[in-house]
C-alpha positions as CSV (number, residue, x, y, z in Angstrom):
1,M,0.0,0.0,0.0
2,A,1.4,3.3,-1.0
3,N,0.0,5.4,1.8
4,P,0.7,3.8,5.2
5,L,-2.0,4.1,7.9
6,P,-1.3,6.0,11.1
7,K,-0.5,4.0,14.3
8,E,-3.7,5.3,15.8
9,Y,-5.7,3.4,13.2
10,Y,-4.2,0.1,14.3
11,K,-4.5,0.9,18.0
12,Q,-8.2,1.7,17.7
13,L,-8.9,-1.3,15.5
14,E,-7.2,-3.6,18.0
15,E,-9.3,-2.1,20.8
16,I,-12.5,-2.8,18.7
17,Q,-11.3,-6.4,18.1
18,A,-10.7,-7.0,21.8
19,A,-14.1,-5.6,22.8
20,D,-15.8,-7.6,20.1
21,F,-14.0,-10.8,21.3
22,V,-15.3,-10.2,24.8
23,V,-18.8,-9.6,23.5
24,H,-18.7,-12.8,21.4
25,E,-17.4,-14.9,24.3
26,L,-20.1,-13.6,26.6
27,I,-22.7,-14.4,24.0
28,L,-21.5,-18.0,24.0
29,Y,-21.5,-18.2,27.8
30,L,-25.0,-16.7,28.0
31,D,-26.3,-19.3,25.6
32,T,-25.6,-21.9,28.3
33,H,-26.1,-19.7,31.4
34,P,-29.0,-17.4,30.5
35,T,-29.8,-16.5,34.1
36,D,-26.3,-15.3,35.0
37,Q,-27.0,-11.6,35.8
38,Q,-23.3,-10.7,36.2
39,A,-22.5,-12.0,32.7
40,L,-25.5,-10.3,31.3
41,S,-24.4,-7.0,32.9
42,Q,-20.9,-7.5,31.5
43,Y,-22.3,-8.3,28.0
44,N,-24.4,-5.0,28.0
45,Q,-21.4,-3.0,29.2
46,F,-19.0,-4.4,26.5
47,A,-21.6,-4.2,23.8
48,Q,-22.1,-0.5,24.5
49,Y,-18.3,0.0,24.8
50,S,-17.8,-1.7,21.4
51,K,-20.4,0.6,19.8
52,Q,-18.6,3.7,21.3
53,L,-15.3,2.5,19.9
54,K,-16.7,1.8,16.5
55,R,-18.4,5.3,16.4
56,A,-15.1,7.0,17.3
57,F,-13.2,4.9,14.7
58,E,-15.7,5.6,11.9
59,A,-15.7,9.3,12.7
60,Q,-11.9,9.4,12.3
61,F,-11.2,6.8,9.6
62,G,-14.4,6.0,7.8
63,P,-16.9,3.1,7.9
64,L,-15.8,-0.3,9.2
65,Q,-18.4,-2.3,7.3
66,Q,-21.1,-1.9,4.8
67,G,-24.2,-0.4,6.3
68,S,-22.2,1.7,8.8
69,P,-23.4,5.2,9.2
70,N,-21.9,7.5,6.5
71,P,-20.3,10.4,8.5
72,S,-20.6,12.7,5.4
73,S,-24.0,13.3,4.0
74,S,-22.5,14.7,0.7
75,V,-20.0,12.0,-0.1
76,W,-20.2,8.2,-0.1
77,T,-17.0,7.1,1.8
78,W,-17.3,3.3,1.9
79,N,-14.9,2.9,-1.1
80,S,-12.3,5.4,0.2
81,T,-11.2,3.5,3.3
82,P,-8.6,0.6,3.2
83,W,-9.9,-2.8,2.4
84,P,-9.3,-5.5,5.0
85,W,-6.3,-7.0,3.2
86,Q,-4.7,-3.6,3.1
87,V,-4.4,-3.1,6.9
């Protein structure tokens, strides 16, 4: 890739991946322990945290996936961000 991405891009992306990992693991746990209130509380906390991280990332670097909110109402930005194999 001709234009390297800033270190902050990778830092924020790693934080999103870590939060999403926790969310996914809690989903798997809650599938077998649906009445565990502490796990449900943790799931809600990390799901919200993941959304916040994604909003901040998308505001700075553009959409993470198709269907993400387009931060600019005058320009379609989905095709202007790096593709997954470029990061």
